[in-house]
C-alpha positions, 0 to 999 in steps of 0.5 A: 889496602883500601882507599878513603873515602873521597874527601877535600884535599889537604892542600892548598895546591890548584888541583888535578883538574879534569882537563888536565887529567884527560890530557894525561890520557890522550895517546894521539901522538904516540906511534902506532903499526897501522899495518896491523890487522888492516881494516880492523875485520873481525876475521880468522886472518886478523886474529892470527896476526894480532897473537903473532904480536902479542906472542912472539916467542913460542915459549910464551903463552899468554899475554893479558891487559885492560883498558876501562873496564874492559880486560883480554887475555890472548892465548897460544894452543897449549896444555898448561901444568894443570893439564888445561887446554888452551886454544889460539884464542882471544877472551874479552870481558866487559865488566858484568855485561859481556863476555866474549870468546873469539878462536882459531879452529883447532882439533881440539875445540873445547875451550878450556879454562884459565885463571878468573878470565876463562874459567867459564869455558870449563863448562864448554869441554863437551858441548859441539863447537860452535859453527865459523864465522869469518874463519873464527869460533865465536861464543858470548854471554851476557850478565843479568841485572844481578851481575851474574853470568848466563849461558854461553852461545854462539855469536851468530848475527841472525840468533844473538842479541842486537847489542851483542854483535856491536859490543863485540865489535868495538872492544875487538877493535878497542883490543887491535888499537891497544896492540898497535900502539905496542907495535908502535912502540917496539918497532920505534925502539920503546921510546915512551919506555925510556921517557918513563925510566928517564922520569920515574926515577928511584930518587924522584919518587922517594923525594915525593913521598918525603914531603911532609903531607906524607911524613906528617900527616898522611903516614899510616898505611894501614889506616884508611884515614890515614894513608892517602887522599883524593886530590880531585880525582885521583887518589893518592897515598905513599908508605914510608920504609920501615917494620910491621908485624914482624916483616921489613917494608919498603917505600911505595907510592900508589895512584888510584882513580876510580875506574868506572861505576860499581857493577851490580853485585860489587863489593863498594867501591871496588871499581877503582885502578890503580898503579903502585911504584915500590922502590926496590933497589934493583937495577935488574927489572925482570924481562918483559916488564916495564920497571925502571932501574930500582923501581917496580911498577904494578897495577890492577884494574880494580880493587879486588884484583891482585896487582901484576907487573906493568908489561912492556906492551902496557902503552896506555898505561905507561902514558896514563902513568907518566902524565899523572906522576908529572902533573901531581909531582908538580902541584904537591911540590907546589903546595910543599913550597907554599908551605915553606913560604908560609913558614918563612912569612911567620919567620919575617914577622919576627923579623928572623932570617931563615935558617940555612939550607941543608947542603946536600939530601940523605942518605949519608954514609955511616963514617961522614962526620956531623960537619960533612952531613950539616955543613959549615952554616948549620954547624956554626948555628949548632955551636951558637945554640948549644953554647946559649943552651948552656949558659942558660941552663947553668942560670936556671940551676942557679935561680933554682938554688936561692930559696922561695921567698917566704910570705913576709919575704913576698909581701916585702919584695917581689921574687925574682923571675926566672931568666929568660932563654937567650935562644927566644930570638931564634926560635921561629928559624929553628923551627924551620929546620927542625921540619925541614928535617923531619920531612926527610924522615932520615933517622940518620939525619934526624939523629944528628940533628937531635945531637946537634940542637938541644930543644928549648922549651922556654923559647917555644913556650909561646908557640906551645902555649897558643898552639899545643895539643894536650898530651895527657895519658900514657901506657907503656906496653908489655913489647916496650912501645908507649901509648899516647892519647893526644887532644884533637886539634878542633873543638868537637873532634875526638883526640887520637892514640899514637905508638912510640916504638920501643927505641923511642925514636919512632911514632905511629898512629895506634888504635885506642886501647880497650876501654878496661886498658886504657889509662885514666888522665891523670890529676892536675899538678899543684906547685910542688915548689911550696909544698912543705917537706914530707907532704909531696905524696899528698899532692894532687899532681901526676906522679910515677916511680922510677929507681925508688924515687917518686917524680911528680910533674907541676903546672910549670913544666917542671918534674921534681924527683923526691923521696918518700919523706918530701926531700926534693933531689933532682928538678927537670924542666920539660915544658908546659904543664905536665898531665901524665907521666909514666916510668917504664919497667925498669924506670930508665925511660920515663914519659912525660906528656904536657898541655904544650903538645909535647911527648917527651921520652927521658932516659937515665943517664950518668950524669946532668946533661950540661944542655938542659935546664936540668939537676937530674940525669935523665936526657932527652931521647926523643920529643914528640910535638903535637901543634895545632899549626902543623899538619901532624907531629914533629919529632926533634 
């Protein structure tokens, strides 16, 4: 997964400043083992002590780590499964500047290869060992301006370049400092690990990734433009659990930052380090890792590196991750609180009290009732909402049954206006509750809300007219998914394609179909109610065929089911001028796109839904709302 280019943060939060980022990286208050490698001298005794600290268990042969653009590998003398021989040695790389090899002498003095850090030593198998300096075999190589390594040479002060030995000594001291922190934590009983485990809990990570900025706006893990953003110096992204390309994926939070400049020959933006937190549910972290129960933490020094589990000795990284998580959590929660306050302010402008809060957070057990999950206040609100909805739907059916006024009657008296939806007074508060449920991204909770609160198109008509992003093209796919094209939020921008899952429940951004396969926008509709019988099929209206009936959409947001000879069978109000219609292959699903920003999926049922303004047998399976005043789509 690539990181998107540096862009402005999308939130109104106070951002992670350079000062606060630096505070995350300070290790001054952490315990250190000052007795490890006293004096920092580059000699055999200190390397021997370093090896014993890093590899105290004789069954462990390697310990790797990194900081900034320096990485290192400590190895015990052994022969691995590939028959490659290793020294008691330390290998240090300063990215595309220097490589250093420091080893204790032994019978087989030939260096060996081991993964990316020591492959270059294969060439030295048949060379004579370098002379000892302070009891160590010391060699180095430098990189040229194209980022290519030169030949290995003995690291002797009299013969090496002037910069080689100082660079080696600085890296050596940094490695010692790294392990002094690791030993300090071990001797103190690992308090930093305990603090990390207390802070990074699965519930806390999940709560952060369920903020609307992740579930509604930056919610496409495979799209570099939608998988995350830069919050000042730190890139943030989250992957929601689900299935993709036949594989089940879990919840992930990823933090990344630019780790120095690119070197010659590097891929673009390769110099980004990262921490990734996977929510696993397992309470048994692998031995030797810093994973909190239920989480897996991995890290990499560069984008091109494979991420590896965060080891217990990586004390600077534990401190950095802990600091970054706390700072970013605070800022994102603050931004979320401001967004909610904006909704409350909007509600206050309409003299509306906020809706009741959910009594507790998901997940919920399957056997729990709606009353247990939603609480008494929300259930009472549902009863009022649904009762008003049934009454309004009944009045609208009566209104439809009145014969249309003739031209002569229209001159003599006004045609009766349709009754107003009494739920309009609750619309703003209800929208807040819908967004709060959507932000939690819990399918069970969303399904309960959908059943308990039928959507009220007329109650939201003013918001749809003001903020709606037109859904103007629809296309069913062979695998049962639905492609929908949604107009851009701002003028001058391109629209976007979205894919609705085959079960009609989930929606994700999608690539545009091939030009020869993309559906054309359907013609604008006319008012079908004024059409003479037998002429409906000639109207320039979005239309499709379902179960032998012609289905047309009009500018008033109504669908009309009609026979071939123009006889009206049913009518169904979805809201917003209808721009696109598409029936599934079996006719059981009907997709509707409107100018009000609605993408509505209707499923054929056994009878008329009493909560809908409709005389059809279709009920709403799912409604996706695209409005300019929200950061992403809302599923209702």
